[in-house]
C-alpha positions, 0 to 999 in steps of 0.5 A: 207130438199128439196134442190133446190139451185144446181146452187150454189153447188151440192151434191157430188156423193158417187162414186166421194167421194170414188175416192177422199178418195181412192186416198188420202189414197193410192196415197197421194204422191207428183207427182213432187217427183222423187221417184217411188211412186211420178212417180206412182202418176204422171202417175195417174194424167196424166191418169185423164187428158187423160180421161178428154180430151177424155170425152170432145173430145179434140184434141190439147187443154191442160187441166190445173187443178185448184181450180175452175172456179174463179181461171181459169177465172182469170188466163186465162183472165189476162194472155191472155189479157197481152200477147196480149196487144201489138196487141190490148186492147179491150176486149168484155164481158157482164154485165151478166157474173159471178163476176170472169169475171166481176171483172177481166176485171174491174181490166184489165181496170185499166191497160189500157184495153178497156172493151166493154159490148155486149148487150142482148135482153130483152128475154136474147138472145145475140144481135148479131147485137150489138156484130158484131158492136163491132168487130174491129182490136183492139179486142183481147179477148171475155169473155162470159158464155155459160149458165147464172147462174141467168136466164139460157140464153144460149149463141149462141157459134157457131154464135159467133165463125163464126162471129170472123173468120175474126179476128184471133187475138181474143181469145174466152173464155167461162165460161161453169160452168153452162152448163156442164152435161146439154148441149152439149159443142163443144170444137172446137168452143172455144179457152178456157173454164172453168169447176167447179167440184162442179156444177156437183156433184163433190167436191168443190175446183176443176176445169179445164181450157181447153186452146188452144195455151198454149205457147202464154199466159203470166203466172200470177202464179210463183213457181215450174212450175207445170201444164206446168208452168201455175199454180204452186203449189203442185198438188191436185191429189185426186181432179183431179182424182175425177173430171175425175170421176165426169165428166164421171158420169155427161156425162153418166147421162146427157140425163136422167137428162135433160129430167127429170129437163125440166119437173120440170122447166115447172111444176113450171113456169106453176104453178106460171105464172098466180099469180098476182104479180109473174113474171117469169124471166127465159127464155123458151128456156134456160138451163133446170135446172134453174128457176128464179121467182120474187115476185114483190115488196117483197125482195128476201131475205124475200122470201128465208127465208120464204122457208128456214123456211119450209125446202126448200133451194133456192137462190136469184141470184148468191151465189157469189154475193147474199150478195152484197148490189146492184142490180143484174147486169144480171137482170139490163142489161136485163131491168128487173124492179127494183121491180122484181130484188129485189124480184127475187129468183132462183130455180135450179135442179140436178140429186138428185132433185125429184118430191117430192122436186117440190111438196114441193116447190109448196105447200110452194109457195102457203102458202108464196104467201098467206102471201105476196100477200098484199105486191106484186105489181100487 
């Protein structure tokens, strides 16, 4: 098997799994329990939290452990919006966002919030002029992603941060799920951001929300008061400690990873660019680990199945939305032609991706192209 669907999930690092198993075996106690072993595990949990703060260069922000980015996005967007409702009701986001953001703001729209969608240019860069035009005293929150999970476009976080300095009511929230371990993250430029462990060789069901001004948010989960009262429920210490391990490994390996996967991205895009009926959707200056191609006129599911039969695992768009019977919102927002949207596939890399994986993909690509070329719109 050649696995090239690493935006959907990555293979857990053996050291991360070892940490997870060790903690589950030796430190399975509830950190909320008052006995000696509970206190011991509580110290282990806080040690993991401190490690994460150090890795991210955090100064005064709080790290909240969650089950992943979907929960984190829901908690912070809903809680922050409701806490600011008396000051304003406008939220700025984009049609390029992950469903955990888009569906959350749509739910808030039913509560009376005004949702404004900032435009992106056809090359997937943010339209800063349009963004600036949306800013006013009613805006209380901005929710955008650092790296787009379909195209690989990178958000200009510093430019956004600078533009909103005259609007102190605005909370700037960023989805950093696809960027951690591939691009630098400057925590000082954001009011909150989220990470998901299984996107950088951690385990599934583990994520964090990094938050400034914790006391200002309205809680949406209630219970025993764990995680500063923000996310009640018995804490999964083994996952949290394993996440700290995964983050440390990812940052140690980031430079070498980026150098290698950039070459893979260039190799694939250059190899297929001149095939009639093939369109490269991913952006040249985008994230190094994401390639998006379109077999124009052929459904992406057909292409994915053809690669899968050859032992090569790729994806259509986002794994979270690929089973929905509608056009991908990211590609639609970027004015990609419908025939190129339905025929789009995503190839994504991680630290376990090898040159043999890329060679296998390109060999299969030639075979599939020969089978499909009469169907392609050229």
